[in-house]
C-alpha distance (Angstrom), angle and dihedral (degrees) to the residues before:
residue distance angle dihedral
M1 . . .
L2 3.82 . .
L3 3.79 116.3 .
H4 3.83 120.4 -151.9
P5 3.82 113.9 -139.0
N6 3.83 89.4 -106.6
E7 3.79 90.3 58.4
E8 3.80 98.8 46.4
R9 3.76 93.3 99.1
H10 3.86 84.0 70.5
Y11 3.80 94.5 54.5
G12 3.86 94.2 104.3
K13 3.85 90.6 45.4
F14 3.78 92.0 52.9
K15 3.82 93.1 48.7
K16 3.83 91.6 48.7
L17 3.86 91.6 48.1
F18 3.76 95.5 51.7
F19 3.79 101.9 34.9
E20 3.79 104.4 33.7
D21 3.85 106.9 21.5
I22 3.80 101.3 34.2
G23 3.81 99.9 20.4
V24 3.82 96.7 -138.6
P25 3.76 121.5 137.8
C26 3.72 107.8 -119.8
Q27 3.83 134.2 168.6
I28 3.78 112.4 -139.6
I29 3.84 113.9 -162.3
R30 3.73 128.1 -168.5
L31 3.83 109.0 -133.7
K32 3.74 91.2 -136.2
T33 3.81 88.5 58.4
M34 3.80 90.5 59.1
C35 3.87 94.7 41.6
S36 3.73 100.0 45.0
K37 3.78 113.4 137.9
N38 3.83 92.4 -137.9
K39 3.76 97.5 51.2
N40 3.76 130.6 86.5
A41 3.84 107.9 -128.5
L42 3.81 92.4 -141.3
S43 3.79 92.1 51.1
C44 3.80 90.6 49.6
A45 3.76 93.6 47.4
S46 3.84 92.9 48.9
K47 3.85 90.5 52.2
I48 3.78 90.9 50.5
L49 3.82 90.6 50.4
L50 3.81 89.7 51.5
Q51 3.82 90.2 52.8
I52 3.85 91.6 49.1
N53 3.81 91.0 48.0
A54 3.83 91.1 51.3
K55 3.82 91.7 49.3
L56 3.77 90.3 54.1
G57 3.87 89.5 53.2
N58 3.75 98.7 -107.8
P59 3.80 126.2 137.0
L60 3.84 115.8 -99.7
W61 3.81 94.8 -148.6
E62 3.75 140.0 12.0
V63 3.77 129.3 -156.4
K64 3.73 111.9 -144.0
R65 3.83 110.3 -150.1
S66 3.78 122.2 -149.5
A67 3.85 114.2 -111.1
R68 3.73 88.1 -151.9
L69 3.79 94.5 62.4
F70 3.73 98.6 42.6
P71 3.89 108.1 22.8
G72 3.83 110.6 -174.1
K73 3.81 92.9 -15.1
R74 3.77 131.5 124.1
V75 3.71 109.0 -131.0
M76 3.84 129.8 -167.5
C77 3.84 118.6 -144.5
G78 3.74 112.8 -159.4
A79 3.71 147.7 154.6
I80 3.81 133.8 -153.4
S81 3.82 123.8 -162.3
T82 3.82 132.3 -176.4
S83 3.79 130.8 -174.5
T84 3.70 132.4 -179.1
G85 3.71 124.1 -154.2
K86 3.85 144.2 139.6
G87 3.82 90.9 -62.7
G88 3.75 93.7 53.2
T89 3.84 132.9 -101.2
S90 3.74 121.6 -31.7
F91 3.84 123.1 -158.3
G92 3.74 127.1 -165.2
F93 3.84 132.7 -177.3
V94 3.78 131.5 -177.0
G95 3.78 126.8 176.4
S96 3.79 142.4 165.6
I97 3.81 131.6 -164.7
N98 3.78 101.7 175.1
E99 3.84 116.2 107.1
K100 3.78 98.7 -103.0
C101 3.81 99.2 30.3
T102 3.79 91.7 -120.2
Q103 3.90 94.5 128.7
F104 3.74 120.3 54.7
Y105 3.77 146.4 172.4
S106 3.76 122.6 -136.1
E107 3.78 135.7 -174.1
C108 3.77 131.9 179.0
D109 3.78 135.6 -177.8
I110 3.77 114.4 -165.8
G111 3.87 129.2 -165.2
I112 3.83 97.2 15.5
K113 3.86 104.3 -177.9
R114 3.78 125.8 -141.7
R115 3.75 94.7 -1.1
E116 3.73 129.6 104.4
K117 3.84 96.8 174.3
I118 3.78 127.6 90.9
P119 3.84 108.8 -97.7
T120 3.77 97.1 -113.7
G121 3.77 91.2 -177.3
K122 3.75 88.2 73.1
L123 3.77 93.2 51.8
S124 3.84 91.7 48.5
K125 3.83 88.9 59.3
I126 3.80 89.8 55.4
F127 3.77 97.0 51.6
């Protein structure tokens, strides 16, 4: 659904109507978003398609693994990140074991006090 600038005040009403009242996935786009001078139309359209795809429950990206590198093996792709700031140390983990990495597990712990090490207890629960 494209909204003309004169109708933008109804944006929230349309979203509520489609998503909550009717229960139909719908992508509502402000016309000024599509016609902005600083935006590439193809880039804008591809982002809208990604949002529609996500609302329909489809994966946004797939990672194709090489059969040559991992013949007949299940492989886990994952990442760990830590950050230390005024509020303490934060830890994050994300991993996927399905073939195309379209389903994932994530865990985070924010504001860990007096600890600079990764909380390995969290990882042991995952594996």
